[in-house]
Each structure stands twice: as structure tokens, then as C-alpha cells.
mmJSON file of the N, C-alpha and C atoms, coordinates in Angstrom:
{"data_MODEL":{"atom_site":{
"group_PDB":["ATOM","ATOM","ATOM","ATOM","ATOM","ATOM","ATOM","ATOM","ATOM","ATOM","ATOM","ATOM","ATOM","ATOM","ATOM","ATOM","ATOM","ATOM","ATOM","ATOM","ATOM","ATOM","ATOM","ATOM","ATOM","ATOM","ATOM","ATOM","ATOM","ATOM","ATOM","ATOM","ATOM","ATOM","ATOM","ATOM","ATOM","ATOM","ATOM","ATOM","ATOM","ATOM","ATOM","ATOM","ATOM","ATOM","ATOM","ATOM","ATOM","ATOM","ATOM","ATOM","ATOM","ATOM","ATOM","ATOM","ATOM","ATOM","ATOM","ATOM","ATOM","ATOM","ATOM","ATOM","ATOM","ATOM","ATOM","ATOM","ATOM","ATOM","ATOM","ATOM","ATOM","ATOM","ATOM","ATOM","ATOM","ATOM","ATOM","ATOM","ATOM","ATOM","ATOM","ATOM","ATOM","ATOM","ATOM","ATOM","ATOM","ATOM","ATOM","ATOM","ATOM","ATOM","ATOM","ATOM","ATOM","ATOM","ATOM","ATOM","ATOM","ATOM","ATOM","ATOM","ATOM","ATOM","ATOM","ATOM","ATOM","ATOM","ATOM","ATOM","ATOM","ATOM","ATOM","ATOM","ATOM","ATOM","ATOM","ATOM","ATOM","ATOM","ATOM","ATOM","ATOM","ATOM","ATOM","ATOM","ATOM","ATOM","ATOM","ATOM","ATOM","ATOM","ATOM","ATOM","ATOM","ATOM","ATOM","ATOM","ATOM","ATOM","ATOM","ATOM","ATOM","ATOM","ATOM","ATOM","ATOM","ATOM","ATOM","ATOM","ATOM","ATOM","ATOM","ATOM","ATOM","ATOM","ATOM","ATOM","ATOM","ATOM","ATOM","ATOM","ATOM","ATOM","ATOM","ATOM","ATOM","ATOM","ATOM","ATOM","ATOM","ATOM","ATOM","ATOM","ATOM","ATOM","ATOM","ATOM","ATOM","ATOM","ATOM","ATOM","ATOM","ATOM","ATOM","ATOM","ATOM","ATOM","ATOM","ATOM","ATOM","ATOM","ATOM","ATOM","ATOM","ATOM","ATOM","ATOM","ATOM","ATOM","ATOM","ATOM","ATOM","ATOM","ATOM","ATOM","ATOM","ATOM","ATOM","ATOM","ATOM","ATOM","ATOM","ATOM","ATOM","ATOM","ATOM","ATOM","ATOM","ATOM","ATOM","ATOM","ATOM","ATOM","ATOM","ATOM"],
"id":[1,2,3,4,5,6,7,8,9,10,11,12,13,14,15,16,17,18,19,20,21,22,23,24,25,26,27,28,29,30,31,32,33,34,35,36,37,38,39,40,41,42,43,44,45,46,47,48,49,50,51,52,53,54,55,56,57,58,59,60,61,62,63,64,65,66,67,68,69,70,71,72,73,74,75,76,77,78,79,80,81,82,83,84,85,86,87,88,89,90,91,92,93,94,95,96,97,98,99,100,101,102,103,104,105,106,107,108,109,110,111,112,113,114,115,116,117,118,119,120,121,122,123,124,125,126,127,128,129,130,131,132,133,134,135,136,137,138,139,140,141,142,143,144,145,146,147,148,149,150,151,152,153,154,155,156,157,158,159,160,161,162,163,164,165,166,167,168,169,170,171,172,173,174,175,176,177,178,179,180,181,182,183,184,185,186,187,188,189,190,191,192,193,194,195,196,197,198,199,200,201,202,203,204,205,206,207,208,209,210,211,212,213,214,215,216,217,218,219,220,221,222,223,224,225,226,227,228],
"type_symbol":["N","C","C","N","C","C","N","C","C","N","C","C","N","C","C","N","C","C","N","C","C","N","C","C","N","C","C","N","C","C","N","C","C","N","C","C","N","C","C","N","C","C","N","C","C","N","C","C","N","C","C","N","C","C","N","C","C","N","C","C","N","C","C","N","C","C","N","C","C","N","C","C","N","C","C","N","C","C","N","C","C","N","C","C","N","C","C","N","C","C","N","C","C","N","C","C","N","C","C","N","C","C","N","C","C","N","C","C","N","C","C","N","C","C","N","C","C","N","C","C","N","C","C","N","C","C","N","C","C","N","C","C","N","C","C","N","C","C","N","C","C","N","C","C","N","C","C","N","C","C","N","C","C","N","C","C","N","C","C","N","C","C","N","C","C","N","C","C","N","C","C","N","C","C","N","C","C","N","C","C","N","C","C","N","C","C","N","C","C","N","C","C","N","C","C","N","C","C","N","C","C","N","C","C","N","C","C","N","C","C","N","C","C","N","C","C","N","C","C","N","C","C","N","C","C","N","C","C"],
"label_atom_id":["N","CA","C","N","CA","C","N","CA","C","N","CA","C","N","CA","C","N","CA","C","N","CA","C","N","CA","C","N","CA","C","N","CA","C","N","CA","C","N","CA","C","N","CA","C","N","CA","C","N","CA","C","N","CA","C","N","CA","C","N","CA","C","N","CA","C","N","CA","C","N","CA","C","N","CA","C","N","CA","C","N","CA","C","N","CA","C","N","CA","C","N","CA","C","N","CA","C","N","CA","C","N","CA","C","N","CA","C","N","CA","C","N","CA","C","N","CA","C","N","CA","C","N","CA","C","N","CA","C","N","CA","C","N","CA","C","N","CA","C","N","CA","C","N","CA","C","N","CA","C","N","CA","C","N","CA","C","N","CA","C","N","CA","C","N","CA","C","N","CA","C","N","CA","C","N","CA","C","N","CA","C","N","CA","C","N","CA","C","N","CA","C","N","CA","C","N","CA","C","N","CA","C","N","CA","C","N","CA","C","N","CA","C","N","CA","C","N","CA","C","N","CA","C","N","CA","C","N","CA","C","N","CA","C","N","CA","C","N","CA","C","N","CA","C","N","CA","C","N","CA","C","N","CA","C","N","CA","C","N","CA","C","N","CA","C"],
"label_alt_id":[null,null,null,null,null,null,null,null,null,null,null,null,null,null,null,null,null,null,null,null,null,null,null,null,null,null,null,null,null,null,null,null,null,null,null,null,null,null,null,null,null,null,null,null,null,null,null,null,null,null,null,null,null,null,null,null,null,null,null,null,null,null,null,null,null,null,null,null,null,null,null,null,null,null,null,null,null,null,null,null,null,null,null,null,null,null,null,null,null,null,null,null,null,null,null,null,null,null,null,null,null,null,null,null,null,null,null,null,null,null,null,null,null,null,null,null,null,null,null,null,null,null,null,null,null,null,null,null,null,null,null,null,null,null,null,null,null,null,null,null,null,null,null,null,null,null,null,null,null,null,null,null,null,null,null,null,null,null,null,null,null,null,null,null,null,null,null,null,null,null,null,null,null,null,null,null,null,null,null,null,null,null,null,null,null,null,null,null,null,null,null,null,null,null,null,null,null,null,null,null,null,null,null,null,null,null,null,null,null,null,null,null,null,null,null,null,null,null,null,null,null,null,null,null,null,null,null,null],
"label_comp_id":["MET","MET","MET","LYS","LYS","LYS","LEU","LEU","LEU","LYS","LYS","LYS","LEU","LEU","LEU","ASN","ASN","ASN","PRO","PRO","PRO","LYS","LYS","LYS","GLN","GLN","GLN","LEU","LEU","LEU","TRP","TRP","TRP","LEU","LEU","LEU","LYS","LYS","LYS","ARG","ARG","ARG","ASN","ASN","ASN","LEU","LEU","LEU","PHE","PHE","PHE","LEU","LEU","LEU","ILE","ILE","ILE","LEU","LEU","LEU","MET","MET","MET","HIS","HIS","HIS","CYS","CYS","CYS","LEU","LEU","LEU","ARG","ARG","ARG","ARG","ARG","ARG","SER","SER","SER","LYS","LYS","LYS","ASN","ASN","ASN","ASP","ASP","ASP","LEU","LEU","LEU","CYS","CYS","CYS","PHE","PHE","PHE","ALA","ALA","ALA","VAL","VAL","VAL","GLY","GLY","GLY","SER","SER","SER","GLY","GLY","GLY","VAL","VAL","VAL","VAL","VAL","VAL","VAL","VAL","VAL","VAL","VAL","VAL","VAL","VAL","VAL","VAL","VAL","VAL","VAL","VAL","VAL","VAL","VAL","VAL","VAL","VAL","VAL","VAL","VAL","VAL","VAL","VAL","VAL","VAL","VAL","VAL","VAL","VAL","VAL","VAL","VAL","VAL","VAL","VAL","VAL","VAL","VAL","VAL","VAL","VAL","VAL","VAL","VAL","VAL","VAL","VAL","VAL","VAL","VAL","VAL","VAL","VAL","VAL","VAL","VAL","VAL","VAL","VAL","VAL","VAL","VAL","VAL","VAL","VAL","VAL","VAL","VAL","VAL","VAL","VAL","VAL","VAL","VAL","VAL","VAL","VAL","VAL","VAL","VAL","VAL","VAL","VAL","VAL","VAL","VAL","VAL","VAL","VAL","VAL","GLN","GLN","GLN","VAL","VAL","VAL","ALA","ALA","ALA","VAL","VAL","VAL","ILE","ILE","ILE"],
"label_asym_id":["A","A","A","A","A","A","A","A","A","A","A","A","A","A","A","A","A","A","A","A","A","A","A","A","A","A","A","A","A","A","A","A","A","A","A","A","A","A","A","A","A","A","A","A","A","A","A","A","A","A","A","A","A","A","A","A","A","A","A","A","A","A","A","A","A","A","A","A","A","A","A","A","A","A","A","A","A","A","A","A","A","A","A","A","A","A","A","A","A","A","A","A","A","A","A","A","A","A","A","A","A","A","A","A","A","A","A","A","A","A","A","A","A","A","A","A","A","A","A","A","A","A","A","A","A","A","A","A","A","A","A","A","A","A","A","A","A","A","A","A","A","A","A","A","A","A","A","A","A","A","A","A","A","A","A","A","A","A","A","A","A","A","A","A","A","A","A","A","A","A","A","A","A","A","A","A","A","A","A","A","A","A","A","A","A","A","A","A","A","A","A","A","A","A","A","A","A","A","A","A","A","A","A","A","A","A","A","A","A","A","A","A","A","A","A","A","A","A","A","A","A","A","A","A","A","A","A","A"],
"label_entity_id":["1","1","1","1","1","1","1","1","1","1","1","1","1","1","1","1","1","1","1","1","1","1","1","1","1","1","1","1","1","1","1","1","1","1","1","1","1","1","1","1","1","1","1","1","1","1","1","1","1","1","1","1","1","1","1","1","1","1","1","1","1","1","1","1","1","1","1","1","1","1","1","1","1","1","1","1","1","1","1","1","1","1","1","1","1","1","1","1","1","1","1","1","1","1","1","1","1","1","1","1","1","1","1","1","1","1","1","1","1","1","1","1","1","1","1","1","1","1","1","1","1","1","1","1","1","1","1","1","1","1","1","1","1","1","1","1","1","1","1","1","1","1","1","1","1","1","1","1","1","1","1","1","1","1","1","1","1","1","1","1","1","1","1","1","1","1","1","1","1","1","1","1","1","1","1","1","1","1","1","1","1","1","1","1","1","1","1","1","1","1","1","1","1","1","1","1","1","1","1","1","1","1","1","1","1","1","1","1","1","1","1","1","1","1","1","1","1","1","1","1","1","1","1","1","1","1","1","1"],
"label_seq_id":[1,1,1,2,2,2,3,3,3,4,4,4,5,5,5,6,6,6,7,7,7,8,8,8,9,9,9,10,10,10,11,11,11,12,12,12,13,13,13,14,14,14,15,15,15,16,16,16,17,17,17,18,18,18,19,19,19,20,20,20,21,21,21,22,22,22,23,23,23,24,24,24,25,25,25,26,26,26,27,27,27,28,28,28,29,29,29,30,30,30,31,31,31,32,32,32,33,33,33,34,34,34,35,35,35,36,36,36,37,37,37,38,38,38,39,39,39,40,40,40,41,41,41,42,42,42,43,43,43,44,44,44,45,45,45,46,46,46,47,47,47,48,48,48,49,49,49,50,50,50,51,51,51,52,52,52,53,53,53,54,54,54,55,55,55,56,56,56,57,57,57,58,58,58,59,59,59,60,60,60,61,61,61,62,62,62,63,63,63,64,64,64,65,65,65,66,66,66,67,67,67,68,68,68,69,69,69,70,70,70,71,71,71,72,72,72,73,73,73,74,74,74,75,75,75,76,76,76],
"pdbx_PDB_ins_code":[null,null,null,null,null,null,null,null,null,null,null,null,null,null,null,null,null,null,null,null,null,null,null,null,null,null,null,null,null,null,null,null,null,null,null,null,null,null,null,null,null,null,null,null,null,null,null,null,null,null,null,null,null,null,null,null,null,null,null,null,null,null,null,null,null,null,null,null,null,null,null,null,null,null,null,null,null,null,null,null,null,null,null,null,null,null,null,null,null,null,null,null,null,null,null,null,null,null,null,null,null,null,null,null,null,null,null,null,null,null,null,null,null,null,null,null,null,null,null,null,null,null,null,null,null,null,null,null,null,null,null,null,null,null,null,null,null,null,null,null,null,null,null,null,null,null,null,null,null,null,null,null,null,null,null,null,null,null,null,null,null,null,null,null,null,null,null,null,null,null,null,null,null,null,null,null,null,null,null,null,null,null,null,null,null,null,null,null,null,null,null,null,null,null,null,null,null,null,null,null,null,null,null,null,null,null,null,null,null,null,null,null,null,null,null,null,null,null,null,null,null,null,null,null,null,null,null,null],
"Cartn_x":[-0.905,-2.197,-3.217,-3.714,-4.647,-6.073,-6.872,-8.277,-9.053,-9.805,-10.609,-12.02,-12.425,-13.772,-14.677,-15.879,-16.826,-17.348,-17.945,-18.361,-19.228,-20.134,-21.025,-20.215,-19.271,-18.434,-17.588,-17.054,-16.218,-17.033,-18.267,-19.175,-19.475,-19.751,-20.066,-18.871,-17.68,-16.46,-16.237,-16.388,-16.188,-17.202,-18.462,-19.51,-19.267,-18.859,-18.557,-17.451,-16.42,-15.289,-15.775,-16.61,-17.137,-17.988,-18.831,-19.686,-18.816,-17.785,-16.893,-16.184,-15.684,-15.0,-15.968,-17.18,-18.214,-18.499,-18.602,-18.89,-17.739,-16.505,-15.344,-15.313,-15.669,-15.675,-16.765,-17.911,-19.04,-19.296,-18.288,-18.36,-19.404,-19.881,-20.902,-22.252,-22.419,-23.69,-23.883,-24.921,-25.168,-25.392,-26.16,-26.463,-25.174,-24.333,-23.047,-22.203,-22.219,-21.44,-21.945,-23.277,-23.881,-23.498,-23.594,-23.239,-21.764,-20.91,-19.472,-19.177,-19.827,-19.644,-20.1,-21.238,-21.762,-20.769,-20.181,-19.192,-18.0,-17.518,-16.366,-16.696,-17.889,-18.308,-18.354,-18.951,-19.046,-17.654,-16.748,-15.372,-14.698,-14.834,-14.223,-14.782,-16.115,-16.753,-16.232,-16.157,-15.665,-14.232,-13.376,-11.972,-11.898,-12.677,-12.679,-13.122,-14.2,-14.704,-13.638,-12.99,-11.943,-10.81,-10.369,-9.278,-9.679,-10.899,-11.38,-11.405,-11.928,-11.989,-10.587,-9.648,-8.261,-7.669,-7.859,-7.329,-7.921,-9.242,-9.91,-9.345,-9.193,-8.654,-7.246,-6.399,-5.02,-5.029,-5.855,-5.937,-6.376,-7.4,-7.891,-6.787,-6.076,-4.988,-3.909,-3.516,-2.485,-2.945,-4.184,-4.724,-4.708,-5.155,-5.181,-3.768,-2.811,-1.415,-0.886,-1.131,-0.663,-1.282,-2.586,-3.273,-2.672,-2.465,-1.89,-0.502,0.331,1.692,1.629,0.783,0.652,0.193,-0.795,-1.302,-0.196,0.563,1.645,2.73,3.07,4.077,3.561,2.288,1.684,1.69,1.423,1.416,2.817,3.816,5.217,5.628],
"Cartn_y":[21.336,21.788,21.832,23.008,23.166,23.072,22.299,22.134,23.376,23.931,25.119,24.681,25.056,24.736,25.93,25.649,26.758,27.113,28.304,28.76,27.765,27.074,26.114,24.951,24.418,23.312,23.763,24.993,25.551,25.662,26.173,26.348,24.994,24.001,22.651,22.063,22.243,21.714,22.356,23.683,24.402,23.937,23.799,23.375,21.955,21.059,19.68,19.678,20.505,20.607,21.113,22.184,22.754,21.734,21.007,19.98,18.905,18.465,17.431,17.922,19.183,19.746,19.819,20.28,20.388,19.004,18.007,16.638,16.086,16.404,15.911,16.522,17.822,18.496,17.921,17.6,17.088,15.628,14.811,13.402,12.615,13.177,12.474,12.486,13.446,13.596,12.418,11.63,10.416,10.725,11.791,12.148,12.48,13.29,13.657,12.41,11.519,10.285,9.478,9.395,8.652,9.287,10.623,11.34,11.128,11.253,11.048,9.648,8.645,7.251,7.079,7.692,7.622,8.18,9.343,9.974,9.046,8.469,7.554,6.356,5.776,4.607,4.964,6.126,6.559,6.72,7.369,7.576,6.229,5.296,3.965,3.255,3.298,2.65,3.252,4.588,5.266,4.837,4.814,4.411,2.978,2.071,0.66,0.547,1.255,1.21,1.709,2.832,3.391,2.382,1.768,0.781,-0.393,-0.907,-2.037,-1.661,-0.476,-0.024,0.06,0.643,0.768,-0.613,-1.547,-2.911,-3.573,-3.454,-4.052,-3.466,-2.137,-1.477,-1.985,-2.066,-2.549,-3.981,-4.85,-6.249,-6.323,-5.554,-5.549,-5.103,-4.028,-3.518,-4.588,-5.236,-6.286,-7.43,-7.875,-8.969,-8.581,-7.371,-6.904,-6.889,-6.362,-6.305,-7.714,-8.634,-10.02,-10.655,-10.482,-11.044,-10.484,-9.175,-8.537,-9.104,-9.224,-9.759,-11.202,-12.028,-13.438,-13.543,-12.75,-12.768,-12.368,-11.324,-10.871,-11.94,-12.582,-13.648,-14.82,-15.159,-16.262,-15.962,-14.706,-14.305,-14.425,-14.015,-14.101,-15.552],
"Cartn_z":[-12.516,-13.053,-11.907,-11.631,-10.506,-11.005,-10.266,-10.64,-10.229,-11.156,-10.84,-10.47,-9.257,-8.798,-9.055,-9.534,-9.675,-8.28,-8.122,-6.778,-6.021,-6.744,-6.073,-5.497,-6.284,-5.802,-4.613,-4.727,-3.664,-2.38,-2.518,-1.383,-0.751,-1.599,-1.125,-0.376,-0.97,-0.365,1.006,1.071,2.322,3.364,2.938,3.87,4.368,3.462,3.872,4.917,4.669,5.598,6.961,6.932,8.183,8.935,8.182,8.797,9.448,8.719,9.257,10.515,10.475,11.641,12.828,12.559,13.598,14.194,13.322,13.765,14.594,14.175,14.921,16.318,16.403,17.706,18.612,17.999,18.791,18.443,18.655,18.237,19.027,20.161,20.954,20.25,19.349,18.638,17.679,17.911,17.114,15.643,15.374,13.986,13.243,13.89,13.29,13.047,14.033,13.899,12.702,12.581,11.468,10.136,10.068,8.83,8.512,9.546,9.368,8.858,9.471,9.052,7.606,7.284,5.914,4.921,5.258,4.374,4.195,5.307,5.245,4.359,4.553,3.762,2.284,1.963,0.562,-0.034,0.713,0.23,-0.025,0.916,0.775,-0.454,-0.623,-1.775,-3.074,-3.137,-4.346,-4.646,-3.617,-3.8,-4.324,-3.72,-4.144,-5.598,-5.96,-7.339,-8.309,-7.969,-8.835,-9.012,-7.912,-7.97,-8.858,-8.677,-9.481,-10.958,-11.277,-12.674,-13.265,-12.523,-13.0,-13.259,-12.326,-12.479,-13.719,-13.906,-15.069,-16.36,-16.405,-17.604,-17.895,-16.866,-17.041,-17.57,-16.996,-17.43,-18.891,-19.261,-20.647,-21.595,-21.241,-22.086,-22.254,-21.161,-21.215,-22.114,-21.958,-22.776,-24.249,-24.565,-25.959,-26.533,-25.778,-26.243,-26.49,-25.564,-25.705,-26.945,-27.144,-28.313,-29.595,-29.653,-30.852,-31.129,-30.098,-30.265,-30.755,-30.155,-30.544,-31.992,-32.378,-33.758,-34.726,-34.395,-35.281,-35.405,-34.294,-34.316,-35.149,-34.989,-35.736,-37.233,-37.594,-39.01,-39.583,-38.812,-39.269,-39.219],
"occupancy":[1.0,1.0,1.0,1.0,1.0,1.0,1.0,1.0,1.0,1.0,1.0,1.0,1.0,1.0,1.0,1.0,1.0,1.0,1.0,1.0,1.0,1.0,1.0,1.0,1.0,1.0,1.0,1.0,1.0,1.0,1.0,1.0,1.0,1.0,1.0,1.0,1.0,1.0,1.0,1.0,1.0,1.0,1.0,1.0,1.0,1.0,1.0,1.0,1.0,1.0,1.0,1.0,1.0,1.0,1.0,1.0,1.0,1.0,1.0,1.0,1.0,1.0,1.0,1.0,1.0,1.0,1.0,1.0,1.0,1.0,1.0,1.0,1.0,1.0,1.0,1.0,1.0,1.0,1.0,1.0,1.0,1.0,1.0,1.0,1.0,1.0,1.0,1.0,1.0,1.0,1.0,1.0,1.0,1.0,1.0,1.0,1.0,1.0,1.0,1.0,1.0,1.0,1.0,1.0,1.0,1.0,1.0,1.0,1.0,1.0,1.0,1.0,1.0,1.0,1.0,1.0,1.0,1.0,1.0,1.0,1.0,1.0,1.0,1.0,1.0,1.0,1.0,1.0,1.0,1.0,1.0,1.0,1.0,1.0,1.0,1.0,1.0,1.0,1.0,1.0,1.0,1.0,1.0,1.0,1.0,1.0,1.0,1.0,1.0,1.0,1.0,1.0,1.0,1.0,1.0,1.0,1.0,1.0,1.0,1.0,1.0,1.0,1.0,1.0,1.0,1.0,1.0,1.0,1.0,1.0,1.0,1.0,1.0,1.0,1.0,1.0,1.0,1.0,1.0,1.0,1.0,1.0,1.0,1.0,1.0,1.0,1.0,1.0,1.0,1.0,1.0,1.0,1.0,1.0,1.0,1.0,1.0,1.0,1.0,1.0,1.0,1.0,1.0,1.0,1.0,1.0,1.0,1.0,1.0,1.0,1.0,1.0,1.0,1.0,1.0,1.0,1.0,1.0,1.0,1.0,1.0,1.0,1.0,1.0,1.0,1.0,1.0,1.0],
"B_iso_or_equiv":[0.0,0.0,0.0,0.0,0.0,0.0,0.0,0.0,0.0,0.0,0.0,0.0,0.0,0.0,0.0,0.0,0.0,0.0,0.0,0.0,0.0,0.0,0.0,0.0,0.0,0.0,0.0,0.0,0.0,0.0,0.0,0.0,0.0,0.0,0.0,0.0,0.0,0.0,0.0,0.0,0.0,0.0,0.0,0.0,0.0,0.0,0.0,0.0,0.0,0.0,0.0,0.0,0.0,0.0,0.0,0.0,0.0,0.0,0.0,0.0,0.0,0.0,0.0,0.0,0.0,0.0,0.0,0.0,0.0,0.0,0.0,0.0,0.0,0.0,0.0,0.0,0.0,0.0,0.0,0.0,0.0,0.0,0.0,0.0,0.0,0.0,0.0,0.0,0.0,0.0,0.0,0.0,0.0,0.0,0.0,0.0,0.0,0.0,0.0,0.0,0.0,0.0,0.0,0.0,0.0,0.0,0.0,0.0,0.0,0.0,0.0,0.0,0.0,0.0,0.0,0.0,0.0,0.0,0.0,0.0,0.0,0.0,0.0,0.0,0.0,0.0,0.0,0.0,0.0,0.0,0.0,0.0,0.0,0.0,0.0,0.0,0.0,0.0,0.0,0.0,0.0,0.0,0.0,0.0,0.0,0.0,0.0,0.0,0.0,0.0,0.0,0.0,0.0,0.0,0.0,0.0,0.0,0.0,0.0,0.0,0.0,0.0,0.0,0.0,0.0,0.0,0.0,0.0,0.0,0.0,0.0,0.0,0.0,0.0,0.0,0.0,0.0,0.0,0.0,0.0,0.0,0.0,0.0,0.0,0.0,0.0,0.0,0.0,0.0,0.0,0.0,0.0,0.0,0.0,0.0,0.0,0.0,0.0,0.0,0.0,0.0,0.0,0.0,0.0,0.0,0.0,0.0,0.0,0.0,0.0,0.0,0.0,0.0,0.0,0.0,0.0,0.0,0.0,0.0,0.0,0.0,0.0,0.0,0.0,0.0,0.0,0.0,0.0],
"pdbx_formal_charge":[null,null,null,null,null,null,null,null,null,null,null,null,null,null,null,null,null,null,null,null,null,null,null,null,null,null,null,null,null,null,null,null,null,null,null,null,null,null,null,null,null,null,null,null,null,null,null,null,null,null,null,null,null,null,null,null,null,null,null,null,null,null,null,null,null,null,null,null,null,null,null,null,null,null,null,null,null,null,null,null,null,null,null,null,null,null,null,null,null,null,null,null,null,null,null,null,null,null,null,null,null,null,null,null,null,null,null,null,null,null,null,null,null,null,null,null,null,null,null,null,null,null,null,null,null,null,null,null,null,null,null,null,null,null,null,null,null,null,null,null,null,null,null,null,null,null,null,null,null,null,null,null,null,null,null,null,null,null,null,null,null,null,null,null,null,null,null,null,null,null,null,null,null,null,null,null,null,null,null,null,null,null,null,null,null,null,null,null,null,null,null,null,null,null,null,null,null,null,null,null,null,null,null,null,null,null,null,null,null,null,null,null,null,null,null,null,null,null,null,null,null,null,null,null,null,null,null,null],
"auth_seq_id":[1,1,1,2,2,2,3,3,3,4,4,4,5,5,5,6,6,6,7,7,7,8,8,8,9,9,9,10,10,10,11,11,11,12,12,12,13,13,13,14,14,14,15,15,15,16,16,16,17,17,17,18,18,18,19,19,19,20,20,20,21,21,21,22,22,22,23,23,23,24,24,24,25,25,25,26,26,26,27,27,27,28,28,28,29,29,29,30,30,30,31,31,31,32,32,32,33,33,33,34,34,34,35,35,35,36,36,36,37,37,37,38,38,38,39,39,39,40,40,40,41,41,41,42,42,42,43,43,43,44,44,44,45,45,45,46,46,46,47,47,47,48,48,48,49,49,49,50,50,50,51,51,51,52,52,52,53,53,53,54,54,54,55,55,55,56,56,56,57,57,57,58,58,58,59,59,59,60,60,60,61,61,61,62,62,62,63,63,63,64,64,64,65,65,65,66,66,66,67,67,67,68,68,68,69,69,69,70,70,70,71,71,71,72,72,72,73,73,73,74,74,74,75,75,75,76,76,76],
"auth_comp_id":["MET","MET","MET","LYS","LYS","LYS","LEU","LEU","LEU","LYS","LYS","LYS","LEU","LEU","LEU","ASN","ASN","ASN","PRO","PRO","PRO","LYS","LYS","LYS","GLN","GLN","GLN","LEU","LEU","LEU","TRP","TRP","TRP","LEU","LEU","LEU","LYS","LYS","LYS","ARG","ARG","ARG","ASN","ASN","ASN","LEU","LEU","LEU","PHE","PHE","PHE","LEU","LEU","LEU","ILE","ILE","ILE","LEU","LEU","LEU","MET","MET","MET","HIS","HIS","HIS","CYS","CYS","CYS","LEU","LEU","LEU","ARG","ARG","ARG","ARG","ARG","ARG","SER","SER","SER","LYS","LYS","LYS","ASN","ASN","ASN","ASP","ASP","ASP","LEU","LEU","LEU","CYS","CYS","CYS","PHE","PHE","PHE","ALA","ALA","ALA","VAL","VAL","VAL","GLY","GLY","GLY","SER","SER","SER","GLY","GLY","GLY","VAL","VAL","VAL","VAL","VAL","VAL","VAL","VAL","VAL","VAL","VAL","VAL","VAL","VAL","VAL","VAL","VAL","VAL","VAL","VAL","VAL","VAL","VAL","VAL","VAL","VAL","VAL","VAL","VAL","VAL","VAL","VAL","VAL","VAL","VAL","VAL","VAL","VAL","VAL","VAL","VAL","VAL","VAL","VAL","VAL","VAL","VAL","VAL","VAL","VAL","VAL","VAL","VAL","VAL","VAL","VAL","VAL","VAL","VAL","VAL","VAL","VAL","VAL","VAL","VAL","VAL","VAL","VAL","VAL","VAL","VAL","VAL","VAL","VAL","VAL","VAL","VAL","VAL","VAL","VAL","VAL","VAL","VAL","VAL","VAL","VAL","VAL","VAL","VAL","VAL","VAL","VAL","VAL","VAL","VAL","VAL","VAL","VAL","VAL","GLN","GLN","GLN","VAL","VAL","VAL","ALA","ALA","ALA","VAL","VAL","VAL","ILE","ILE","ILE"],
"auth_asym_id":["A","A","A","A","A","A","A","A","A","A","A","A","A","A","A","A","A","A","A","A","A","A","A","A","A","A","A","A","A","A","A","A","A","A","A","A","A","A","A","A","A","A","A","A","A","A","A","A","A","A","A","A","A","A","A","A","A","A","A","A","A","A","A","A","A","A","A","A","A","A","A","A","A","A","A","A","A","A","A","A","A","A","A","A","A","A","A","A","A","A","A","A","A","A","A","A","A","A","A","A","A","A","A","A","A","A","A","A","A","A","A","A","A","A","A","A","A","A","A","A","A","A","A","A","A","A","A","A","A","A","A","A","A","A","A","A","A","A","A","A","A","A","A","A","A","A","A","A","A","A","A","A","A","A","A","A","A","A","A","A","A","A","A","A","A","A","A","A","A","A","A","A","A","A","A","A","A","A","A","A","A","A","A","A","A","A","A","A","A","A","A","A","A","A","A","A","A","A","A","A","A","A","A","A","A","A","A","A","A","A","A","A","A","A","A","A","A","A","A","A","A","A","A","A","A","A","A","A"],
"auth_atom_id":["N","CA","C","N","CA","C","N","CA","C","N","CA","C","N","CA","C","N","CA","C","N","CA","C","N","CA","C","N","CA","C","N","CA","C","N","CA","C","N","CA","C","N","CA","C","N","CA","C","N","CA","C","N","CA","C","N","CA","C","N","CA","C","N","CA","C","N","CA","C","N","CA","C","N","CA","C","N","CA","C","N","CA","C","N","CA","C","N","CA","C","N","CA","C","N","CA","C","N","CA","C","N","CA","C","N","CA","C","N","CA","C","N","CA","C","N","CA","C","N","CA","C","N","CA","C","N","CA","C","N","CA","C","N","CA","C","N","CA","C","N","CA","C","N","CA","C","N","CA","C","N","CA","C","N","CA","C","N","CA","C","N","CA","C","N","CA","C","N","CA","C","N","CA","C","N","CA","C","N","CA","C","N","CA","C","N","CA","C","N","CA","C","N","CA","C","N","CA","C","N","CA","C","N","CA","C","N","CA","C","N","CA","C","N","CA","C","N","CA","C","N","CA","C","N","CA","C","N","CA","C","N","CA","C","N","CA","C","N","CA","C","N","CA","C","N","CA","C","N","CA","C","N","CA","C","N","CA","C","N","CA","C","N","CA","C"],
"pdbx_PDB_model_num":[1,1,1,1,1,1,1,1,1,1,1,1,1,1,1,1,1,1,1,1,1,1,1,1,1,1,1,1,1,1,1,1,1,1,1,1,1,1,1,1,1,1,1,1,1,1,1,1,1,1,1,1,1,1,1,1,1,1,1,1,1,1,1,1,1,1,1,1,1,1,1,1,1,1,1,1,1,1,1,1,1,1,1,1,1,1,1,1,1,1,1,1,1,1,1,1,1,1,1,1,1,1,1,1,1,1,1,1,1,1,1,1,1,1,1,1,1,1,1,1,1,1,1,1,1,1,1,1,1,1,1,1,1,1,1,1,1,1,1,1,1,1,1,1,1,1,1,1,1,1,1,1,1,1,1,1,1,1,1,1,1,1,1,1,1,1,1,1,1,1,1,1,1,1,1,1,1,1,1,1,1,1,1,1,1,1,1,1,1,1,1,1,1,1,1,1,1,1,1,1,1,1,1,1,1,1,1,1,1,1,1,1,1,1,1,1,1,1,1,1,1,1,1,1,1,1,1,1]
}}}
């Protein structure tokens, strides 16, 4: 299943890619380095948040399943 990007998202994605490529070519540029670092930090933070959310959801699901099983066993 391929994700369809609307033109604005596509434009943004292309521009981000171009900016990153430009920054990589001119890595001596402090501003580019700062922007690049910022992008990396944001990506890392997003990944960490997603992982934490997934772990919390899995733990909640496991706890709910265990509670339901224990209650059913107790009833029987």
C-alpha cells in the first residue's frame, strides 16, 4: 500500500531533501549544521516517543488480557 502525498507534502518533502543535501555538501556552514542537528534531534525525539507509546500500549493490552483471564478463572 503506497502512501499518497498531496502536492504540498510532496513539495515539502522534496525541499527538505534538497536542504539536507545542500547542508551535507556545505557541512562547514554553521547554520546548516545547526538545522541538520535540529532535524536529527527532532527525528530521534519522534522515534523515542513512538517507541514509548507502542511499549505503553503493549503493556496495557497485556495487563488487560491477564486481568480478564484471572477474572474468568476466578469466576469458574
